[in-house]
mmCIF file of the C-alpha atoms, coordinates in Angstrom:
data_MODEL
# 
_entry.id   MODEL 
# 
loop_
_atom_site.group_PDB 
_atom_site.id 
_atom_site.type_symbol 
_atom_site.label_atom_id 
_atom_site.label_alt_id 
_atom_site.label_comp_id 
_atom_site.label_asym_id 
_atom_site.label_entity_id 
_atom_site.label_seq_id 
_atom_site.pdbx_PDB_ins_code 
_atom_site.Cartn_x 
_atom_site.Cartn_y 
_atom_site.Cartn_z 
_atom_site.occupancy 
_atom_site.B_iso_or_equiv 
_atom_site.pdbx_formal_charge 
_atom_site.auth_seq_id 
_atom_site.auth_comp_id 
_atom_site.auth_asym_id 
_atom_site.auth_atom_id 
_atom_site.pdbx_PDB_model_num 
ATOM 1  C CA . MET A 1 1  ? -12.650 11.784  1.071   1.00 0.00 ? 1  MET A CA 1 
ATOM 2  C CA . PRO A 1 2  ? -13.304 8.657   -1.005  1.00 0.00 ? 2  PRO A CA 1 
ATOM 3  C CA . ARG A 1 3  ? -10.563 7.499   -3.321  1.00 0.00 ? 3  ARG A CA 1 
ATOM 4  C CA . ASN A 1 4  ? -11.035 6.616   -6.947  1.00 0.00 ? 4  ASN A CA 1 
ATOM 5  C CA . ASN A 1 5  ? -9.048  3.413   -7.394  1.00 0.00 ? 5  ASN A CA 1 
ATOM 6  C CA . ILE A 1 6  ? -10.680 2.485   -10.681 1.00 0.00 ? 6  ILE A CA 1 
ATOM 7  C CA . TYR A 1 7  ? -8.351  2.937   -13.643 1.00 0.00 ? 7  TYR A CA 1 
ATOM 8  C CA . LYS A 1 8  ? -9.292  2.345   -17.265 1.00 0.00 ? 8  LYS A CA 1 
ATOM 9  C CA . THR A 1 9  ? -5.737  1.157   -17.914 1.00 0.00 ? 9  THR A CA 1 
ATOM 10 C CA . ALA A 1 10 ? -2.892  0.132   -15.610 1.00 0.00 ? 10 ALA A CA 1 
ATOM 11 C CA . LYS A 1 11 ? -2.349  2.115   -12.435 1.00 0.00 ? 11 LYS A CA 1 
ATOM 12 C CA . PRO A 1 12 ? -0.212  5.204   -13.144 1.00 0.00 ? 12 PRO A CA 1 
ATOM 13 C CA . PRO A 1 13 ? 3.484   4.786   -12.203 1.00 0.00 ? 13 PRO A CA 1 
ATOM 14 C CA . GLU A 1 14 ? 3.218   7.636   -9.690  1.00 0.00 ? 14 GLU A CA 1 
ATOM 15 C CA . GLU A 1 15 ? 0.419   5.805   -7.867  1.00 0.00 ? 15 GLU A CA 1 
ATOM 16 C CA . VAL A 1 16 ? 2.400   2.550   -7.831  1.00 0.00 ? 16 VAL A CA 1 
ATOM 17 C CA . GLU A 1 17 ? 5.418   4.384   -6.434  1.00 0.00 ? 17 GLU A CA 1 
ATOM 18 C CA . ALA A 1 18 ? 3.275   6.086   -3.784  1.00 0.00 ? 18 ALA A CA 1 
ATOM 19 C CA . ASP A 1 19 ? 1.754   2.733   -2.747  1.00 0.00 ? 19 ASP A CA 1 
ATOM 20 C CA . ILE A 1 20 ? 5.199   1.139   -2.397  1.00 0.00 ? 20 ILE A CA 1 
ATOM 21 C CA . PHE A 1 21 ? 6.501   4.099   -0.391  1.00 0.00 ? 21 PHE A CA 1 
ATOM 22 C CA . ALA A 1 22 ? 3.505   4.012   1.954   1.00 0.00 ? 22 ALA A CA 1 
ATOM 23 C CA . ALA A 1 23 ? 3.735   0.253   2.491   1.00 0.00 ? 23 ALA A CA 1 
ATOM 24 C CA . ASN A 1 24 ? 7.443   0.456   3.311   1.00 0.00 ? 24 ASN A CA 1 
ATOM 25 C CA . LEU A 1 25 ? 6.882   3.418   5.617   1.00 0.00 ? 25 LEU A CA 1 
ATOM 26 C CA . LEU A 1 26 ? 4.045   1.732   7.510   1.00 0.00 ? 26 LEU A CA 1 
ATOM 27 C CA . VAL A 1 27 ? 5.415   -1.844  7.503   1.00 0.00 ? 27 VAL A CA 1 
ATOM 28 C CA . PRO A 1 28 ? 9.227   -1.816  7.278   1.00 0.00 ? 28 PRO A CA 1 
ATOM 29 C CA . PHE A 1 29 ? 10.775  -5.152  6.311   1.00 0.00 ? 29 PHE A CA 1 
ATOM 30 C CA . ASN A 1 30 ? 13.185  -5.187  9.264   1.00 0.00 ? 30 ASN A CA 1 
ATOM 31 C CA . ILE A 1 31 ? 10.348  -4.949  11.790  1.00 0.00 ? 31 ILE A CA 1 
ATOM 32 C CA . LEU A 1 32 ? 8.021   -7.250  9.845   1.00 0.00 ? 32 LEU A CA 1 
ATOM 33 C CA . LYS A 1 33 ? 10.821  -9.828  9.677   1.00 0.00 ? 33 LYS A CA 1 
ATOM 34 C CA . LYS A 1 34 ? 11.021  -9.821  13.480  1.00 0.00 ? 34 LYS A CA 1 
ATOM 35 C CA . TYR A 1 35 ? 7.301   -10.426 14.066  1.00 0.00 ? 35 TYR A CA 1 
ATOM 36 C CA . ALA A 1 36 ? 6.261   -12.503 11.026  1.00 0.00 ? 36 ALA A CA 1 
ATOM 37 C CA . PRO A 1 37 ? 7.378   -15.859 12.504  1.00 0.00 ? 37 PRO A CA 1 
ATOM 38 C CA . ILE A 1 38 ? 5.337   -15.391 15.686  1.00 0.00 ? 38 ILE A CA 1 
ATOM 39 C CA . ALA A 1 39 ? 2.195   -13.595 14.522  1.00 0.00 ? 39 ALA A CA 1 
ATOM 40 C CA . SER A 1 40 ? -0.571  -14.269 12.031  1.00 0.00 ? 40 SER A CA 1 
ATOM 41 C CA . PRO A 1 41 ? -1.282  -11.835 9.199   1.00 0.00 ? 41 PRO A CA 1 
ATOM 42 C CA . CYS A 1 42 ? -4.360  -10.674 11.121  1.00 0.00 ? 42 CYS A CA 1 
ATOM 43 C CA . GLU A 1 43 ? -2.256  -9.959  14.225  1.00 0.00 ? 43 GLU A CA 1 
ATOM 44 C CA . LEU A 1 44 ? 0.395   -8.219  12.132  1.00 0.00 ? 44 LEU A CA 1 
ATOM 45 C CA . ALA A 1 45 ? -2.268  -6.045  10.508  1.00 0.00 ? 45 ALA A CA 1 
ATOM 46 C CA . ARG A 1 46 ? -3.475  -4.960  13.937  1.00 0.00 ? 46 ARG A CA 1 
ATOM 47 C CA . LEU A 1 47 ? 0.083   -4.393  15.152  1.00 0.00 ? 47 LEU A CA 1 
ATOM 48 C CA . PHE A 1 48 ? 0.989   -2.170  12.193  1.00 0.00 ? 48 PHE A CA 1 
ATOM 49 C CA . MET A 1 49 ? -2.552  -0.718  11.898  1.00 0.00 ? 49 MET A CA 1 
ATOM 50 C CA . VAL A 1 50 ? -2.854  -1.589  8.204   1.00 0.00 ? 50 VAL A CA 1 
ATOM 51 C CA . SER A 1 51 ? -5.046  -3.942  6.201   1.00 0.00 ? 51 SER A CA 1 
ATOM 52 C CA . GLU A 1 52 ? -4.268  -7.636  5.906   1.00 0.00 ? 52 GLU A CA 1 
ATOM 53 C CA . ASP A 1 53 ? -3.772  -7.039  2.172   1.00 0.00 ? 53 ASP A CA 1 
ATOM 54 C CA . VAL A 1 54 ? -0.852  -4.729  2.960   1.00 0.00 ? 54 VAL A CA 1 
ATOM 55 C CA . ILE A 1 55 ? 0.667   -7.379  5.247   1.00 0.00 ? 55 ILE A CA 1 
ATOM 56 C CA . HIS A 1 56 ? 0.268   -10.113 2.621   1.00 0.00 ? 56 HIS A CA 1 
ATOM 57 C CA . ASN A 1 57 ? 1.861   -7.885  -0.022  1.00 0.00 ? 57 ASN A CA 1 
ATOM 58 C CA . GLN A 1 58 ? 4.774   -6.959  2.243   1.00 0.00 ? 58 GLN A CA 1 
ATOM 59 C CA . LEU A 1 59 ? 5.335   -10.609 3.190   1.00 0.00 ? 59 LEU A CA 1 
ATOM 60 C CA . TYR A 1 60 ? 5.331   -11.503 -0.504  1.00 0.00 ? 60 TYR A CA 1 
ATOM 61 C CA . TRP A 1 61 ? 7.813   -8.750  -1.442  1.00 0.00 ? 61 TRP A CA 1 
ATOM 62 C CA . MET A 1 62 ? 9.974   -9.515  1.584   1.00 0.00 ? 62 MET A CA 1 
ATOM 63 C CA . LYS A 1 63 ? 10.261  -13.116 0.390   1.00 0.00 ? 63 LYS A CA 1 
ATOM 64 C CA . ILE A 1 64 ? 10.998  -12.043 -3.210  1.00 0.00 ? 64 ILE A CA 1 
ATOM 65 C CA . ALA A 1 65 ? 13.656  -9.600  -1.998  1.00 0.00 ? 65 ALA A CA 1 
ATOM 66 C CA . GLY A 1 66 ? 15.299  -12.326 0.061   1.00 0.00 ? 66 GLY A CA 1 
ATOM 67 C CA . SER A 1 67 ? 14.777  -10.420 3.299   1.00 0.00 ? 67 SER A CA 1 
ATOM 68 C CA . ASP A 1 68 ? 13.107  -13.296 5.105   1.00 0.00 ? 68 ASP A CA 1 
# 
């Protein structure tokens, strides 16, 4: 089923929360931290079976959170 990701205003808070939950479930920081120094974002995306966008976002948030 196609998703409708087009919002007339900002993404609803429930959708933001669901996206964050899914990203952390699929790409946990503790495992990403282990593989990030030795794998490219493309390789990490294949390893975790997610898009490269998800990997880039998780790497960004991991750095912001000081988990790197």
